[in-house]
N, C-alpha and C positions, 0 to 999 in steps of 0.2 A: 587745410590736410597742412601734413609736415614733412616735408622735401628733403632725402635723404642724399647725397652723394658717396659712393662707394668708392675707392681706389684700390687700384689692385682686379684682375679677373685670373687668379688663380685659383687653389682650391681651395682654399679660406672662403674667398671672392665669391666665387660663384655657388659656395654650398649661403653663401649670407644670402642673393638673389632668390636662390630654391627654400629657403624657410620663411624669406615673407614669401614668399606665392606661395607654396602649401600652406601656413599658417595665419596668411595677411588676415581675416576675417577675425579668430581671437586677440592677434594681435593690438589692432585694430581698435576692440572694442575694451580690451586693456590698458588702449593709451586714453580709449573715449575722441580717438580722431586719426583719420585716415594716413596713416605710412606712408609713402607715395618714392619710389627707387627714380629719381630724374635724370643721373648721371651714374657712370662705371667707367674713369679713367685706364685706361691703359693702353700701355705701346703697342698690339696688337687690332685685327677685327679679326669678328670672329662670322662669319657670312655662314648663313641659315642659321644661325642659335636668336629666339625673339630680342636679345640682350645688346641688337647687334642697332639697334636703331635711338641705344641709349647710349653706346659707347662715347667715346672723346679719348683726344690723345691731346692735348695743353689741358697740363691742371688750374692756367689761370681760369677759364672760364668758373673754375667749383668757387675757388676765392673770393672770385668777383660777381659772385650773385648774389643778391641777399636773401633768395625766396632760399635759400640751402642750409639749417639751420641747425645740421646733423652730417657729419661725415664721418666718415671709417675706414680705419688703412689696414688691409691688411696685402701691405707689397712685401713686406717684411725686410730684417736688413736694417743699415741706420741710415743711411744718404739712398734716396731722398725723402726717404721716411720723414723725419727730424725737423725738417724744412718745410718741407709740405703741412706738417701737424701744427708745426708750431705757427707759420703764418695761416692758418685753419679757425685757431684757436683765438690771436690774436684779431679776427675778422669778428671777433663774436660767434665762431662756432662749434657745436660744443664734440669734440670726438671720441670712438669707440676704437681700443687699438687689438690686436690678434699681438702683435709684437714686442717676445719678451726682452730681445735686443734695445729697443729704443728706448722702453721700460725701467729695464735695467743699469740703460746711462745714462736715461734724461727724463726719470719718471718725476724729481723733484721742480725740475724748472718748469715741466706742461705741466703739472698739475697746482702749481703758483702763477703761470699764467694765467688758466681756467677761475682759478680761483678771482685773480685783479678785473676777469672781465661777467664774473660770476655767472659763468658754465662750466662744462663740466669735462674735465680729462679720465673716460673709463679704459677698464684695463684687463674687466676680469678673465677672458680668454688668453692672458697671453701667460694663467699657472693655471695646469692641472685640463686643460681642451675646457670640455662640457663640465668641470664638475666643479661646486660653485662653493669658490674661496677667501675671494677679493669681497665678494660682498658680505659675505659672514661677521672677516671682519670690522669692516669701514663701519658696519650694520650693528649688527647680533650678536656680537660681540666684547664691545663698546665699552661695555661697562666692565671687562673681566683684565686683569693685567694676563696677557700672557707669557709664559711660562717655557711651551715649546712646543714648537714647527718641527713637524719628523717629517718628510714624506717620499714616498715612492711615484716620484714622480719624470720620468721616461717613461714611457711606454713601449722605446725598440728595447733597453738592457732587458726591464723586467720579462720581455719575451722571451731574450738571447740567454738570461739566468735559468727562466723555468727551462728551457727546451733543456738546459744543461741540466740541472738537478733532476728531475723526471723523465730524463731520455740518453742522460749519459752521454751527449755528444759534445766534441772539445769546441771552441769560439770559435774558429776556422766555417767549420759546419754551418753551426746555426747564425752564422754572419750571411755567409751567401741564403741562407731560406731566405734572414729576415728580408735583404732586401730583393730577393725574388718573389718575394708574399707584401712585396710596401710596405716594410712598412722601416726600410732604412736605407735612406738614401746612397749613391753611386759612393757619396767619399761619406763617412759614416763619423767623422772625426766629432761634430759636436753631441754624436750622441756617446760613443762609445768611452771618449776620453771625461766626459760630467760634465761639459759645460753646458749645454740645454740644460738639465740640472740645478745648476751651480748660480743661474742666471734668474733663474727659478726660484731658489731660493735666498738668490738675494734681495727681490724686490720682497719676496716676505720680510725678511729683513728688516727689512726700512719701513714699512709699515708699522710694524709691530713694535717697533724701536723710536718712528717719529725725525731717525734720523739716516742718512743716505751710506747705502751699506756697497760698495763696490764689490762686484762680484770679482772679481781681480786678487781685491783679497784674498778672500775665501779660499781653503786645501781645497782642493779637489783632486780627486782618484779617481777613472773610471774602470771600467771591468776586463779591458786591454791583459793582464795578466790573470786571470781565474783562470784554472784548469780544471779538467777534469777530474784530476789525481783530490783538488778542491773540495771537488764536492763529493769523493769520497767520503772524504772527514766529516765533509757537514753531515752526512748525511747518519754517520758514526756515533754523530754526537745529539742528534736527533734537533737540529737546527736545518733551516735551509742559508744561499745566502738574498740579497738584494744591494740594488745598489740604491742607500738612502741622501738625500739630502733633509740634513738640520740644522738647527737653531734652538739655541737652549738657550737660558735668562740664567745666570751665575753672580748673583748680588745684582749690580748697576751693567758686567760687562755681559756681550753677548757672545759663544761661543757659534764661528756655523764652521758646518766640512762636508763634503759628499766625499763618499768610498763608503766603497761596496761594504756592508756587515753580514753578521750571521744572525738570525733569530733565532729563538725556542719559538716555541709552540704558542708561551703562554704571550708572545709581542703581538697587540694587534695589527700591526701590518705582515705575520708573518703569511696569511692565506691568501694575498695579494699575489695573483699568479696573469703567464699571459700577457698582455697588451695592455690592464689597465691600471690606470696609477688609483694611488688614497694617498688623501692625508692628515694623522696624529696630531694634534689638539690639545694642548693642554692649559688651562686655567687656572688662575688661582682663588677664582670662585667657581665657576661652569666645575673645574674638573677635567674629564677626558672629552673630545670628541672626535667624533670619522666622520671625513668623506670623502665617498669611494666613489667609483664610474670612467666614463671613458676618457681617456687624458689626450686626447688628441684625435686627431679621420677630420675630414670634412663638416661632417655633419654638427654632429656635437662641440666640434669647437667654432661653427657658425652660430651654432644655436646661444653660445654664452655672446657673442660678438653681439644679438642678435636681442639677447636680453638687457644689455647695456645699452641698444639703439631705443628701447622701450623704456628705459630707467631715466633717460638723455632727454627723452621725452615729455615723463611726465615731472621733468624740471626744469624748464625750460628756458629758467632765469631763477635759477636757484640751483647753489653748486653743495655738492652733495658730497662730492671726497673727501680724506680724512687728510694728512697734508703732511707728505716729512719734508723735515727741512733739507738746503741742501749739504749743510755742514756735515764732513765726515764722522760715522762713528769709528775709532776702532775697536776693533774684534779683540778680544779673550784673546790672550797667540796661546799656538794648538797644542805646546809643549804642557801648560798649564791645565790639557782638559784630563778628566780620569776615567778610563774603560779599565777593561779587560780586554785581553791580544790575545789571537789562537794560532802560533807559529808551528811551521812546517821544519823540520829540520834534517840533517843528514846525521846516519851513524846510529851508533845502539841503546834507545833509550835507556833500558837499564843501568849500559854504564856512566853514560850521561847526566844520570836522576843528580846525584849530590853535587855539581857543577851545577847544575839546573839552580836548585835548593837554594842556593848558594848565593848563585846572580838574581834569578828574580823571586824566590819566598817558595813558597810553597804553591808548588805545582800541580797540575793536575794531566800526567803520560795519558794521550787517545792513539789508537792504533788502528790498524786498515789493514790484514792480514795479508791483502795480496801487493800487498806494494813495500817489497822489501829492499830494508838500506836505509832505509827513513822511517819517522816517525812525529807524531804532534803533540803541543800540548798550550795548555788555557794556563796563562798566568792569573795571578791574584790584581785587583784590582789597585792598577798603581796610575801616575800622570806619563802624559804623551813623552812626553821629556824625560822620565827613570828610564824609559820603557827602549827609548833611545838609545839612552846610553849603555843600558846593560845591553841590546841586542848588538852593537856595535862590538862587542867582545867575540859576537858568534857569527862576523859577517862572511863569512866560511866555506860554515855549515846551512844556515840560515837558507831554507828555501822560499818559502814565502809567508808575512804575514796578513791575516784580514784582523777587525776588530771585532770584539765582542755586541753589540749596540741591546743593552735591558739588564 
């Protein structure tokens, strides 16, 4: 029998218990041994819930029980999760977590401790919810040099942008609807400002580079400035707008960014709508691959956590995770990245066109008839730093800029 402790009995923690209860026979068959949830750690009691018999309130019970071989951390946040996970690993217990904040900040150290003790620190559910991406990067794609990972990594913002695009609703309206449907928190900042997606792309960037990528170093722009007018221009251009988290290799440097982008229909992420997530990967040998599915939610996330538990159970005395060094990777400067830009501007297109061509080069004008007193234009490919310099001349006229991907 393999004994497991679950730390946290919230949405994901209760999902982990449910997945093990529902699919226990199949899980045991795949492990070749019986999986048993011995403890569930939480501050609360759950009278009437069958889990109450396993509820404990003292972490020391877990760390001091030699029968516990695998620990699931689904508490969220940095502390006390970091302290608890570190002590479990030091005690020789493998850990599976869904905690993206913990992995983004302390992943390198915790992977190193796991390696020292010949156990595992696994975190499939920390990126993309139920979508398998960590495991493929760790095993299936290890023969490749990963040159790009670009993803829609946040279901809340993708739901909101989908509603804005197809229904013409404004930001405030779709945010309230997302909150009413349980897709957005009462304080939605982590989602709408892009911080959630930023932590996830930091984890993926660390994995593919082999060095620590701090999410604080990644340029991050959320969706709070996206308007109904932006969506009208996107439709006129035959594009859509998505919040992308992207990490691309340029030579020996990595460029990472989180920002809303306009996508044309040929882009692989164009048709990823509603609360779904998708991750596009380009390898120098494999070429293109796509991973698509439920990026959040109780059971999809719990499914990924339990898959890590199964992996840990099958490799109890063997470390299987790719490491990344604690040495920090210096990212390519944002200003050096090349792309096209869409700009909304106050004024008359015909009058402004000669100046715009002088400043930006061969621009393409975009008009939406019902939007009087303004127009849009698309720049040729240029460095972000060059765009900033040129746009500064028109800062009183520019209403909004959105990057164009692909």
